[in-house]
VOSEBA-866862 format. One line per 8 residues: number of its first residue (from 1); their letters; for each residue x, y, z of N, C-alpha, C, CB. Coordinates in steps of 0.05 Angstrom, whole numbers, plus 5000, padded with zeros to 4 digits. Glycine has a CB too. Layout:
NUM> A> X/Y/Z/X/Y/Z/X/Y/Z/X/Y/Z ~ ...
***
This chain:
1> XXXXXXXX> 5152/4834/4657/5160/4834/4684/5143/4852/4702/5189/4841/4685 ~ 5140/4876/4693/5124/4896/4709/5096/4888/4714/5123/4922/4695 ~ 5083/4876/4694/5056/4867/4695/5054/4846/4716/5046/4856/4667 ~ 5074/4827/4716/5075/4803/4735/5077/4814/4764/5100/4785/4729 ~ 5094/4834/4769/5098/4846/4794/5072/4858/4804/5120/4867/4794 ~ 5059/4874/4787/5033/4884/4794/5013/4865/4803/5021/4897/4772 ~ 5009/4844/4785/4990/4822/4790/4996/4808/4817/4990/4802/4766 ~ 5022/4799/4820/5030/4786/4845/5025/4803/4869/5058/4779/4844
9> XXXXXXXX> 5031/4828/4867/5028/4847/4891/4999/4851/4899/5041/4875/4885 ~ 4982/4854/4877/4952/4855/4881/4941/4829/4895/4938/4858/4853 ~ 4953/4807/4884/4941/4780/4894/4949/4779/4924/4952/4753/4877 ~ 4973/4784/4930/4984/4781/4958/4967/4801/4975/5016/4788/4959 ~ 4963/4825/4966/4949/4845/4982/4920/4836/4988/4949/4873/4968 ~ 4905/4825/4965/4878/4818/4969/4875/4794/4988/4865/4812/4943 ~ 4894/4773/4985/4893/4749/5003/4897/4760/5032/4916/4727/4996 ~ 4917/4776/5037/4922/4784/5064/4898/4800/5077/4947/4800/5066
17> XXXXXXXX> 4887/4818/5060/4862/4833/5071/4838/4816/5072/4855/4857/5053 ~ 4834/4796/5055/4812/4776/5059/4815/4762/5086/4812/4755/5037 ~ 4840/4754/5092/4845/4742/5118/4838/4760/5140/4873/4735/5121 ~ 4849/4785/5138/4843/4806/5160/4815/4808/5164/4854/4833/5153 ~ 4798/4810/5143/4770/4814/5143/4758/4789/5158/4759/4817/5114 ~ 4766/4766/5151/4755/4741/5161/4765/4735/5190/4762/4717/5143 ~ 4790/4741/5196/4801/4733/5222/4803/4753/5245/4828/4724/5217 ~ 4802/4779/5237/4811/4800/5255/4788/4817/5263/4833/4818/5243
25> XXXXXXXX> 4763/4817/5249/4741/4834/5255/4732/4829/5283/4719/4831/5236 ~ 4722/4849/5295/4713/4848/5324/4739/4852/5341/4698/4820/5333 ~ 4739/4840/5363/4762/4842/5383/4782/4820/5381/4751/4842/5411 ~ 4787/4810/5356/4804/4786/5356/4832/4792/5346/4792/4764/5339 ~ 4847/4809/5360/4875/4814/5352/4890/4790/5355/4888/4837/5368 ~ 4911/4789/5339/4930/4767/5341/4959/4780/5348/4931/4749/5314 ~ 4969/4773/5371/4995/4782/5379/5016/4765/5369/4996/4784/5407 ~ 5036/4777/5355/5058/4761/5343/5082/4764/5363/5066/4773/5313
33> XXXXXXXX> 5089/4787/5370/5111/4793/5389/5098/4812/5411/5137/4807/5374 ~ 5096/4804/5435/5082/4819/5456/5095/4848/5458/5084/4803/5484 ~ 5077/4867/5459/5086/4895/5462/5102/4906/5438/5104/4896/5486 ~ 5101/4893/5415/5116/4902/5393/5101/4898/5365/5143/4887/5392 ~ 5090/4876/5361/5080/4871/5335/5055/4852/5335/5101/4859/5318 ~ 5033/4863/5323/5009/4846/5323/4991/4852/5299/4993/4850/5349 ~ 4972/4837/5295/4951/4841/5273/4926/4851/5286/4946/4814/5258 ~ 4916/4872/5277/4893/4884/5290/4878/4899/5267/4903/4905/5315
41> XXXXXXXX> 4851/4891/5262/4836/4901/5242/4829/4931/5246/4812/4885/5240 ~ 4830/4947/5225/4826/4976/5224/4813/4983/5197/4854/4992/5229 ~ 4791/4998/5197/4781/5010/5173/4791/5037/5171/4751/5009/5172 ~ 4809/5043/5151/4821/5068/5148/4806/5084/5126/4851/5064/5140 ~ 4792/5105/5135/4774/5119/5118/4790/5144/5107/4747/5126/5134 ~ 4815/5146/5111/4833/5167/5103/4857/5159/5087/4842/5182/5126 ~ 4879/5174/5087/4901/5165/5074/4923/5159/5094/4908/5186/5054 ~ 4948/5161/5087/4970/5154/5105/4968/5170/5133/4998/5159/5091
49> XXXXXXXX> 4973/5156/5155/4974/5169/5180/4946/5180/5187/4995/5191/5180 ~ 4924/5170/5172/4898/5179/5180/4888/5207/5169/4897/5180/5209 ~ 4906/5219/5154/4898/5244/5142/4875/5243/5121/4921/5255/5129 ~ 4861/5263/5114/4839/5264/5097/4818/5245/5104/4848/5259/5069 ~ 4811/5241/5128/4790/5224/5136/4763/5229/5121/4786/5225/5165 ~ 4749/5210/5112/4724/5213/5099/4726/5223/5069/4706/5232/5116 ~ 4749/5227/5059/4752/5239/5031/4757/5218/5012/4774/5259/5029 ~ 4741/5196/5012/4745/5172/4996/4745/5180/4966/4723/5152/5001
57> XXXXXXXX> 4727/5197/4956/4725/5203/4930/4750/5217/4921/4701/5219/4924 ~ 4760/5239/4937/4784/5254/4930/4807/5237/4929/4789/5277/4950 ~ 4811/5218/4948/4835/5200/4950/4834/5181/4927/4835/5185/4978 ~ 4811/5171/4920/4808/5155/4897/4815/5168/4870/4780/5145/4896 ~ 4807/5191/4866/4811/5207/4843/4843/5212/4840/4794/5235/4846 ~ 4854/5224/4863/4882/5229/4862/4899/5204/4858/4890/5241/4887 ~ 4891/5180/4870/4904/5155/4865/4903/5147/4836/4892/5134/4882 ~ 4880/5149/4824/4876/5142/4796/4892/5161/4775/4845/5144/4790
65> XXXXXXXX> 4893/5187/4782/4909/5204/4766/4939/5198/4765/4906/5232/4775 ~ 4948/5193/4792/4977/5185/4795/4983/5156/4780/4985/5183/4828 ~ 4965/5139/4785/4967/5112/4772/4970/5114/4741/4942/5094/4779 ~ 4951/5131/4730/4951/5134/4700/4978/5148/4693/4925/5153/4690 ~ 4986/5167/4708/5012/5181/4701/5036/5159/4701/5018/5205/4724 ~ 5037/5144/4721/5059/5124/4723/5056/5106/4700/5059/5109/4748 ~ 5033/5096/4695/5031/5075/4671/5037/5091/4645/4999/5061/4669 ~ 5027/5114/4642/5036/5129/4617/5065/5132/4615/5023/5155/4616
73> XXXXXXXX> 5078/5140/4637/5108/5141/4638/5121/5115/4628/5118/5147/4667 ~ 5112/5092/4640/5124/5068/4634/5120/5060/4605/5114/5047/4651 ~ 5097/5066/4592/5091/5058/4566/5106/5079/4547/5060/5057/4561 ~ 5105/5103/4552/5115/5124/4534/5144/5124/4533/5106/5151/4542 ~ 5158/5124/4558/5187/5129/4558/5203/5103/4561/5194/5148/4581 ~ 5188/5081/4569/5202/5055/4570/5231/5059/4585/5206/5043/4540 ~ 5228/5062/4610/5255/5068/4624/5273/5042/4620/5250/5075/4656 ~ 5298/5049/4616/5318/5026/4610/5325/5014/4637/5345/5035/4594
81> XXXXXXXX> 5325/5027/4659/5332/5017/4683/5310/4996/4694/5336/5039/4701 ~ 5319/4972/4697/5301/4952/4709/5293/4958/4737/5315/4925/4709 ~ 5310/4970/4752/5305/4979/4781/5284/5001/4780/5332/4991/4796 ~ 5282/5019/4762/5262/5039/4759/5236/5027/4752/5270/5060/4739 ~ 5234/5008/4733/5210/4994/4724/5199/4978/4748/5215/4975/4700 ~ 5215/4964/4763/5206/4948/4785/5194/4968/4807/5230/4931/4797 ~ 5210/4989/4812/5198/5007/4833/5172/5019/4825/5218/5029/4840 ~ 5169/5027/4800/5142/5036/4791/5121/5015/4793/5143/5046/4762
89> XXXXXXXX> 5127/4991/4786/5108/4968/4786/5100/4963/4815/5121/4941/4773 ~ 5118/4965/4835/5111/4959/4864/5091/4984/4871/5139/4958/4885 ~ 5097/5008/4864/5080/5031/4873/5051/5027/4858/5094/5061/4863 ~ 5049/5020/4834/5028/5016/4819/5010/4992/4834/5037/5008/4789 ~ 5023/4972/4840/5011/4949/4852/4998/4957/4879/5031/4926/4855 ~ 5013/4970/4898/5002/4979/4923/4979/4998/4919/5024/4993/4939 ~ 4983/5018/4900/4962/5038/4898/4936/5024/4888/4971/5060/4878 ~ 4938/5005/4868/4914/4991/4859/4903/4974/4881/4921/4974/4835
97> XXXXXXXX> 4917/4962/4900/4906/4948/4920/4889/4966/4938/4926/4934/4935 ~ 4899/4990/4947/4886/5006/4965/4861/5021/4949/4907/5025/4978 ~ 4865/5027/4923/4843/5038/4907/4819/5018/4908/4852/5044/4877 ~ 4824/4992/4903/4805/4972/4902/4787/4974/4929/4821/4944/4899 ~ 4801/4975/4951/4789/4977/4976/4770/5002/4978/4809/4977/4997 ~ 4781/5025/4971/4766/5050/4971/4740/5048/4955/4784/5073/4958 ~ 4742/5036/4931/4719/5033/4912/4700/5013/4925/4730/5024/4883 ~ 4708/4991/4932/4689/4967/4939/4680/4972/4968/4705/4937/4937
105> XXXXXXXX> 4698/4980/4987/4690/4982/5017/4684/5009/5026/4710/4972/5034 ~ 4694/5029/5011/4694/5059/5020/4712/5064/5043/4666/5067/5029 ~ 4732/5043/5047/4753/5047/5065/4775/5028/5058/4744/5043/5094 ~ 4800/5032/5069/4822/5013/5065/4825/4994/5090/4849/5028/5059 ~ 4827/4970/5083/4832/4950/5105/4862/4949/5113/4824/4921/5096 ~ 4866/4958/5139/4893/4958/5150/4892/4939/5173/4903/4987/5158 ~ 4917/4926/5179/4916/4906/5197/4944/4899/5209/4905/4883/5185 ~ 4965/4912/5202/4992/4907/5213/4997/4930/5233/5015/4905/5189
113> XXXXXXXX> 5003/4921/5256/5007/4942/5278/5035/4937/5290/4984/4940/5302 ~ 5052/4958/5287/5080/4958/5301/5081/4977/5322/5102/4964/5282 ~ 5088/4971/5345/5089/4991/5368/5110/4982/5387/5061/4992/5384 ~ 5116/4999/5406/5131/4993/5429/5114/4997/5453/5157/5010/5429 ~ 5108/4974/5467/5091/4974/5488/5067/4993/5485/5106/4981/5510 ~ 5060/5011/5503/5040/5029/5500/5051/5058/5497/5020/5026/5523 ~ 5078/5058/5490/5092/5083/5486/5091/5095/5459/5118/5080/5492 ~ 5095/5078/5439/5095/5088/5412/5078/5068/5396/5125/5090/5400
121> XXXXXXXX> 5062/5079/5377/5048/5062/5357/5052/5074/5331/5018/5060/5363 ~ 5063/5059/5313/5063/5066/5285/5037/5063/5273/5082/5050/5271 ~ 5028/5083/5255/5001/5076/5242/4996/5049/5231/4995/5094/5220 ~ 4975/5036/5236/4969/5012/5227/4968/5011/5196/4943/5003/5238 ~ 4981/4990/5181/4983/4991/5154/4977/4964/5140/5008/5001/5146 ~ 4980/4959/5115/4975/4934/5101/4997/4930/5081/4946/4933/5087 ~ 4994/4908/5065/5013/4900/5046/5015/4919/5024/5009/4874/5037 ~ 4993/4930/5016/4993/4951/4994/5010/4975/5003/4963/4960/4988
129> XXXXXXXX> 5005/4982/5028/5024/5005/5039/5052/4999/5037/5018/5012/5068 ~ 5059/4974/5044/5087/4967/5043/5098/4967/5013/5091/4938/5055 ~ 5081/4959/4994/5089/4959/4965/5094/4988/4957/5066/4946/4947 ~ 5077/5007/4965/5080/5034/4957/5104/5045/4970/5056/5050/4965 ~ 5109/5040/4995/5134/5051/5008/5160/5041/4997/5133/5044/5037 ~ 5159/5014/4996/5186/5002/4983/5189/5012/4955/5184/4969/4982 ~ 5169/5013/4939/5171/5023/4911/5180/5052/4911/5143/5021/4895 ~ 5169/5069/4928/5177/5096/4929/5206/5100/4937/5159/5110/4947
137> XXXXXXXX> 5216/5085/4957/5244/5085/4965/5261/5077/4942/5249/5068/4989 ~ 5252/5056/4929/5269/5045/4907/5269/5065/4884/5258/5018/4898 ~ 5248/5080/4878/5247/5098/4859/5265/5123/4866/5219/5105/4856 ~ 5265/5130/4891/5282/5152/4899/5312/5145/4895/5276/5160/4929 ~ 5318/5120/4902/5346/5111/4898/5352/5110/4869/5351/5084/4911 ~ 5333/5099/4853/5339/5101/4824/5343/5127/4812/5318/5091/4810 ~ 5328/5146/4821/5328/5175/4812/5356/5186/4819/5305/5192/4826 ~ 5364/5182/4845/5391/5192/4855/5414/5179/4840/5394/5186/4887
145> XXXX> 5411/5153/4836/5434/5138/4822/5435/5146/4792/5430/5106/4824 ~ 5414/5152/4779/5416/5160/4753/5423/5188/4749/5393/5154/4740 ~ 5418/5206/4770/5424/5235/4770/5404/5248/4753/5452/5242/4761 ~ 5379/5238/4753/5357/5254/4736/5337/5263/4755/5342/5237/4712
***
């Protein structure tokens, strides 16, 4: 099941990023909800919220180490909680999606923009980022629920 989640997550991430590369490059933003939600192409050469700009090798190395740690944990300890396994699979899927971008393009393709008029802009993100965030929240819930 975990392998299927990882594969499906990577496929969805790749398809949406390929679409963004094809449809949004240049000045071709797509407004979904005026002043709130749009698709806008961005090449993120850093990490979350734009930190570590230009540190592609470092970010790739850290991502690879964390990925190997999570995979090792899944294989060695075989968590009995399906919720824990799914949460780790989501994180792995998203991390692999963004790692692929860093290795192939030297940046991560972001394209989902949520904002409130010109007052507040949440950092532009992608499907892989959503997988990592949802997986991390689920993992935190799992840890709290299990009391470990």
